[in-house]
C-alpha positions, 0 to 999 in steps of 0.5 A: 678323698679330699679331691673328691670333696673338692669336686662335690663343692663345685657341683653341689649347691644344696642349701639346708637349715641347721638342725637342733643338735648339741653341735650344729653348723649353720648353712644358708636358708636361701640359695646362696648368691654366686658371690657367696659360692665363690667365696666359699670355694676360695675358703674351701681351697684355703682349708685344704691347703691348711690341712696339707700344711698341718694348720688344723685350726685354720683348716677348721675355720675355713671349712666352717665358713665355707659351709656357712656361706654355701651349705655345700656338704663337702665343706661339712664333710671336711669339718667332720674329718678335721674335727676327727683329726684333732681329737674332737670326737664329740663334735665330729660325730655330730658333724657326720650326723648332720651331714647324713641327715641333712644331705640325702643326695650325697655321692654313694661313696661319700655317704658310705665313708661318712657312715663308717667314720660316724660309727667310729666316732660314736665309739670314741665318745666317752661318758661321765655319769654324775651321780648326786648333782643337786638340782640347782648346781652349776657344772663345769668341764675343763673350765667351761660351763655345761648345760644341765638337762635335769636328768639324774644321773647327769650324763656328760659326753667328753672326748677321750683324754684328761678332763676336770669336772667341777660342781658348784652349789650355793650351799656347799663347797665346790666338788672337783674331780680329775680323771682320764677317759679312754675311747668310749669309756663310761665312768660314774662320778659320785658327787659328794658335796660338803657343807660350806664353811659358816663363818663364826660370829665374832665374840662380843667384847666383855664390858665389866666397867671400871672393875674389869680394867687392869688400870684400875687394879694397878692403881688399887695395888699402888694404894694398897702397897702404899697404905701398907708401907705407911702403916709399917713406917708408922709402927716403926716410928712408934718403936723408935720414939722416946716413949717406946722404951726401946730407944738407946739413950746416949 
């Protein structure tokens, strides 16, 4: 299949305009120059070599650049198959869809194979249905913000595997959900936002003047105790005086 795609690269020079879909791949609007075609051919060959070596990320980059330079459907076909190989089924589905929609002159065998793979990719795409999302919330899937089309419930297409969903609303605590999707699985996620914690205002300092000061009452205590002691010794001095009648005369 890769060899057949290489042949397509050499014989097809159709240029197209990128379609307005969730994931699209740009192609030259005008007929590509011979220099662009030669560069695209080199990138395509490098992409095939990367596939043989298991360097999928490099392969995908080369195929995407090749298609952007030439608009040749073989490059887009290999974009779709590479995305499929690394488990990015949502994008793979979109690439196959663009290939079939924008390149009607595909070789019949290639078209039939693309249609078969497209059906398989559609069956792998999972869907998360978010129920209860506020109108002005921000939604993140695996840390990446996703667009909110305003539909409720909000439908998110994801690849099979583990995913983390986070919903943020200015008036609420963030809502998070973690889960795993099987091929083509559809799950409903009920978004329940709790009110944000409102900080309590600091208690005002009580101002009772001098009477509320512990230093004041400490001083009063000294005065009271001192006064009582003075009165005690004053009375005792009377008792010990000659006129008290209780003195012992030696």
